[in-house]
N, C-alpha and C positions, 0 to 999 in steps of 0.2 A: 507680161503675164504668161504663166505656163498653164496651158489649158488642156484638159483631157476630154475628148468626145467619146462617149460610150455608145458604140454602134456595132451591130453584127454584120452590117453591110457597108463597107467603106467605099463602095463604088456607086451607091445610090446618090441621086442628085442632091438631096438635103445634106448628107454628110459631106460631100465634096464641096458644096457651097459654103458651109460653115467653116470648113478647114481653110478654104480659099480666103474668106473674109478675115479670119484670124491672122493668117500669114500676111495679108495686105496691110494690116495694122501693126505688123512687127512683132506679133505674139508668137511664142513657141507653142505649137499645138501637135497633139498626137491623137490618132484614132485608135481606141482600144476596144477589142472584142469583149463584150460584156460577159460572155460565157467562158472566157479564159482566165478569170480571176479565181484565186483561192482566198477564202476569208479566214483569218486567224484571230482567235479570241483568247485573251489572257488578261489577268487582273491588271487593270489600268493601262493596258497596252493593245488597243484594237489595231489591227494591221492588215495589210493586203499584199498578196503576191500575184504577179502577172506572168504567165508562161514560166512558172517555176522560179521566177526571180523576184527579189524584194522590190516592191514598187517604189519608185522615187517620189519626191515631194511634188505636189501640184497645187496651184493657187485656186483653181476652180475646176468643176466638172459639169459638163453639159450632157445630161442623159438623153439618149434616144432609145427608149425601151419599147420593143415591140410587144404586141398583145400576147404572143405565144411564150414569151419568157418573163412575164410580169413578176412571178414569184422570185426567181433568182435575180432578176434585174433590180428589183426594189431592195433586195438584200444587199447587193453590192453598193447601191446608192446609200443605203442606211449605214453601211460601214464607213463610207467616205464622211458622212455626217458625224459619226462618232470620232473621226480623226480630225474634226474641225476644218474640213475642206468645204468651201462654198459650193453648193449644188444648186443649179439653176431651178430645178424642180425637186422638191423633197420626196423621199420615198412614200410618205403618207399621202401626199397630194397626188402622186401618180396612181397609187392604189385606189384612192377615192374616185378619181376620174375614170379609171378603167372599167369599173363596175357601174353600169347605167343605173341600176336600182339605187346603189349607195349614193351616187352623185345627186340623183333627183331627191332622195331623202334629205340630204344635207341642204340642197337649194330650197326645198319646200318650206324650210323654217324662216326663210328670209323674204323680203319684199321684192322678188324678181319673178317675172312671168315664166311659167312652165306649163306645157299642155297637161290637161287632166290625165293622170296615169294611175293604173291599179296593178297590183301584183297578187296573184292567187295561186293556190296549190290544190284546193279541193274542187272537184268537178262541179259540185253544186253551186259554187261561188262564181263560176265563169259567166253565165248569162246575166245575173244581177250586176256583176262588175262591169260588163260591157254597157249595160243600161246606165250605170252611174257616170260613165265618162261621156255619155251623150248618144249612145247607140251606134249602129253601123252607119257609114263605114268607120272602121277603126284600124289603127296601125299596130301590128304585132311585132315585137322586137325580142331577139335574144339578148340576154343581159350583157353578154360579152360578144362583141362583133365590130368589125371595122369595114370601111369602104362600102357601106350599104349592104354588106352580107348579113343575112339573118334578119332582114326587115321586110315584112309582108303587109300588103294592104288587103284587108278583107272587106268586101262591099256589102255583105249581108250578115245578119245575126247568126244564121246557121253555119255559114262558111267560117266565120270568126271562131265560133265555139268548136268546130271540127278541127281547125288548125291548132288551136290552143291545146286541145286534148291530145292531138297527135304528137305535138312537140313535147308535152309533159310525159307522154308514154315512153318517149325516147330519153327521159331523164334530163330534158332541157328546161331551164328556168326562163320564163318569158314575161315580158311586160305588155299590158294592153293599154294603148294610148289613144287619146282623142285625135282624130284626123282633122287637121286645120285646113278646111276646104279653101279658104281665101288665099292660102299661100300658093295654090295652083302649081304645084310641082317646083316651087322655087324656095331657096333658102339663102341665107347670108353667112359667109364664113368671115368672121372678124379675127384678125391675128393680133393677140394681145402680148405686149412685152412690157413688164413692169406695171405701171399704172396708166398706160395709154394704148390705144389701138393704132398700130403702125401701118396697117393696110387692111382693106376689106374688099371682098368680091361677092357678087351675086351669082349663084349657080342655078341654072335652069334645066330641068329635065326635058328630054326629047321624046317625041312620039307618045306612046301609051305608058311610058315609064314614069312613075311618080317620084322615084328617087333621083335627086339632083346631083349625086356624087359624080365627080369627074371620071372616076373609074367605071361608072355606069353609063358613060356617054354624055353626061351633062355638059353644057357649054357655060362659059364664065364671062362676066363683064365687071369692070371695076365699078365701085360704088362709094360715094361719100356718105358716111353715116351721120345722122343727126345726133344731138346730145343724148337723147333717150336711149338710142340703140348703142351708142358708145359707152354710156354709163352702165348699161345692163351687161354688156360684154365684159367690161373690166371688173365689175362687181362679181360676176359669175366665176371668173378666174380667181379672184381674191378670196372668195368664200371657200373655194376648194383648195386654196393654198398654192396655186400655180403662178409662177412668175412669167412663164412663157406658155401660151396656150392658143389653140384654135377653137373659137367659140362659134358653134353653129346655131343660128337664130332663124325662126320662122316669122314671117311678117303677118301677124294675126290682126284681127279687127280691133282687139283691145291692146295692141302694142306688141313689142317683141316677145317671143316665146322661146325660151332656151331649149334646144333639142338635145345638144350634146356638148361636152367640153373635152377637147382632146389634149392630152399632155405631151404628145410627140407629133405635132402637126407637120405635114409635108410642106416643103417650100416651093416646089416646082410650079404647082398650079397658081399660087398667089403671086409669085415673082413674075411669072410669064404674063399673068393677067394685068397686074398693076404696074409692072416695070419698075418696082421699087426694090431697094436693097434691104430686104427683110433680114437676111442673114447678117448683114453688117450691123443692123440695129440690135440684134441679139448679142453679138460680140461686144458692142459698145456698152450695152446694159450690164453684161457680166463684169467688164473691166471696172465699171463704177461701183460694183457691189462686192468685190472680192474680200473686202475687209469685214463683211457682215455674214459670217457663217450661220447656217440654219441651227436654231436652238429650240428646244422644247420649253416654250415660255412658261407654261403652267407648272412644269416640273421644277424649273429654276425658281419661280416665285413662291413655291409652297415648301421649300426646304426649311425655312425658319418655322419653328414650332409655334402654332397658333395663328400663323399668317397664311393668307392665300388670296385667290382671285375669285370674285363673285360679281354677279350682275344684280344691281338694285333697280327695281321698277318704281316709277313715280305714278301711282294711280290717281284717279279722280278723288278729290277730297284730301289729298296728302298735305301735311303741314309744310312740305318743301315747295309746293307750287307757288310761283311768284318770287321766290327767294333766289339770290345768286348762289353760285357754288361756294363762294366765300362766306356768305351769310348763313348757309346751311350748317356751318361749323363741322363739316365732315373731316377737314384736315385736323381739327382739334381732337377728333376721335381717332386719330391715326389711320384715316382712310384717305387714299389718294385716288382721284378720278382719272382713269387712263383714257377712256373714250366716252363720248356721249352719242347714243343712237336716237335719232329723232326722225320718225316716219321712215323714209327710205334712205336717209342721209346718215353718214357716220362722221362725227366731228372728233378728230384725234386731239388729245391734250387740250381740252377746252379751257378757255381762260376763266380765272376765278370770278370775273364779273358777269359771266353768262348766266342769264335767268333760266330757271328750270320750269318746264311746262308739264302738264298732265300727259302721260303716255311716254315720257322720256325713259330711256333705259341707260343706266350708268354702269360701265364696266370699271370695277374698282379693285384696288389692292389694299389690303389692310388686315386688321384683326377680324378673324372669322366670327368670333362670338358677337362682336358689335354689329357686323354686317348681317348676321343671322337675325338679330332683333329687328332689323329694318326690312327684312324680306316679308312680303305679304303672307298671311297665314295659309292661304290656299296652296302655295307652292313651297312652304317651309317643310324641310325634312329633318328628322332627328339624326344627329351626327353619330350617336352611339346608342342604338336601340338596345334595351335591356333584354338579355337572353333568359327566357323562362323555361321551366320544365315542360315536357310533353303533356298536352291536355288529355283528359280521360275521354277519348273519342274512338269510334270503331277502327279507323285506319291506324291511328297511333297505337291501339291495343295490339295490333299485329306485331309491331316492333317490340312491345313489352314481352309478348309471348315468345318471340324468337330469342330475345335476350335471356329470358328465363331458361329456355332450352339449352342455349349455349353455356350458360353458367353451370347448369346441372351436369354438363358433360366435362367441362374444362376444369372446374374447381376440384382439387384432390380431396378425397374423403380421408377419414382417420385410418382406414384399412389399406390405403394405397401405399405400396412400398416405395422406398427411396428411389429405386431405379425407374419405377413407373412415373414418379414425379419428374 
C-alpha cells in the first residue's frame, strides 16, 4: 500500500508513530505538508500538485488536519476524494467534528447521550438559556477550541452571564452546557477505529482544575469500557462519518454523555497509558479499506430520474405492523430496504423475514413518488411547490411600486431617439 499522511508537523509523536507503523508493515508511506498542495480543477480531471510537482498516485490518505487549517485542509482532502483515493476521514466528517455546535446538532437527532446544551446570540436569551440547561454551574465553551482551551466553568448565574456577554462582545460564538457534576473532573477518551474501540483511558483533572485534558495536567489510567460506553463511542463516530476518532465521554448518572468527537486524536497519551499499538490498528484498518473510496451515497443514488433515498416511518396503527419486510410488498413497489432503525439499534440489510414493529424507521431506496405516499402527512413535503404571483399586501406593494418606478425610467418612449435607446 502507498500511503500519504497529511500533516504540518512531521516531527510530532502521532505522525512519527503512524509512519513507523506503516513502514513496519512494509507499506510505502510519505508525510506530506497539507499547506504545500495546489488544487487544480478541470472538467472531469480533478488533480493535485505538491511542491510545484504533479502528485503521484496514492492508495490511501490519512489526514491529520489541525484546527488552524481546517478550511484548506478539508479542501485538500476533498480533492483526494474526487480523485477516488481512500481517505480515512472524509472532508465532511472533519468539518462536522471540528465545529462543536454542528457536531452536537447532528448527534442530538440520534439516541446517544449528550449534555444539555444551548446556543444564543441575543443578550436577553442568556439567562433563560442557562436556566434551561439546569442553572449554574455551567460550562461555557468556544465553538472551536482544542486541548481544553476556551472551556470555562462558571459557578454562579451572574458570572456565567457576564462571561457569555464578554465573549460575544469579542465576536466569539459560545455554547452554554450543563455541568455534569457526577463526572467529578473525569472523562473517558475512547479511541475508535472503524467499528470498534481499540483503546480507552480515563483522564482525571488535578487540584482545582475541572478540565481533565492531559495538556491541562490531567493524569490518565487505562480503562475497559462496558458495552454501553463502547457502543456509544462507536455510534458517535459513525454518526459524524468518522472512521478514526477520539470520542470524549463523561460518566453521567444516566449513562455516557458525549462531550466531543475529535477527528485528529493524538496518539501519545493513549499509547503511553494503554501500551497498545493504536497506530498499528489504524494502518491495518486502512489497508483493509483501500478498495472502498469515499462516495457521496445520496448523490450516487439520486442520479436516476424519479429515484432516491428516503426514510419511511412505521407509526402506531400502521398497516405494516406485524408484517415481515417480504409481506409488506415493498420490493414489489420497487422499494429496497437498506437499513432498519429500531430504538437505538441499526440493522443493516435486514432480512426479508424480519417483522416490522411500531416505531421502526426504514431507510429505503426506490421510486420517490411511491415512498412519498408512504410518508406520514405531518412530515410530508411538496416536492415542487407551485409558484404564485405576489399577493396584494403592504410589504409586497413596495416591490410593485419600485418595479413601476424602474419601468417608467427604463422603458423608452416614442420621443426617445435611437441613440438614447
